[in-house]
Residue, then its C-alpha position, 0 to 999 in steps of 0.5 A: m497084288d501089292f496094293a499097300t505100296a500103290d496106296f502109300d504112293y498115292y496118298q503120301r501128299t495127303i497124309h504128309k499135309m495131315y501130319q504137318t498140320y497136326y504138328w504146326k498147331r502144337i508148335s504155334l500154341c507152344t510158341a505163343a505160350l513162350l512169347i506171352i511168358a517171356a513178354y510178361s517177364f520182361f515188362f513186369g519182372e515178376h515170378l522170374l524163376l518160375n517163368l524161366l523154368l516154364i520157358v525151359i520146359l516149353l523150349g524143350i517141348l518145342i524142340f521135340l515137336v520140331i524134330q518129330q515134324r521133320k521125321f515124316p519120311e521115316v515114320y511113313q516108310a515104317f508104316l509101309a514096311k508094316n504092311q509088306p509083303e502083305a497088308k496088315i488088316v486089323k479090326i476096329e471098334e467105334t466108340e463115341y470119340s475114338y476108333q479102338v484098334i482091336d489087336q495085340e495091343k489096343v490103340a485108340i485113334s481120335k475121331k477128330n480129323v480122321r480120314n478114311l481113304p479108299s484102297n486099291n483093294k476095294r475090300y479094304t479102307l485105309m484109315v489115317g488119324f492120330a492117337k487119342a493120347f496125351f503123351t505119345t512119341e508117334p501120334l500118326q496112325i495108318i491102318y487097313y480095315d474092312i469097313l464091313e467088319l466095323t463094330y460098335e462099343e455097346k455104350f456107344r451103340l446105345k447112345r446112338n439109339g438115344y439110350s444114354s443117361v449122360p447128357r451129350f455135353l458131359r460125355r467127354f468127361t465120362w470115365g470111359n472117354l477119359k481113360a481112352s484119352a489117357g494113354n497111361a494114368v501117370g501121363f494123363v494126370l501129369g499132362n493135365l496138371f501141367l496144361l492146367f497150370i500153364l493155362f492158368r499162368l497164361l490167362r493171369y499174364l494176359w489179364s495183367f497186360l489188359q490191365m496195363f493197357f486199359 
């Protein structure tokens, strides 16, 4: 039985909504940053060259996000093709903040907003989520796995049982979690530096607007 085709037909609307939400959040944040920088440049006329560079970069990111958002049908069909003529079943290891796909290449799926959808084949579960990486051209992940074969990372298993020397609020900043989020070392470093720089400029610009009005 070709249960993958039936599953993909049935869950297409659900997964499409998840995909759109993922990109709309990022498009909205990018647009807000653009407006703040443009408004600051117009009203204060300071740091024009730097702001112009930031606007160009953010516009490029915004265009990329909009293009990717419209590729859902193509991306969805590509995942369906991977599961035909037979569904590809993978093994998963659960960590504190992600699900690690144990396969030819290791893929980390963020636990945030992940969905586990029951398949027509009662033995398997269809997991839908997004890659836990700072830079990826295709974040959507759709995989089949056997929930009875789900394993736990040793560190995560110990933490679940209360055997952790790191306080819970600091665990997001452990090397293992940061490494899982990185995608690649260069992208991790550059991505964080750029995001921190943008955040610093936006907070500074917003503070200038507050001082102007109050």
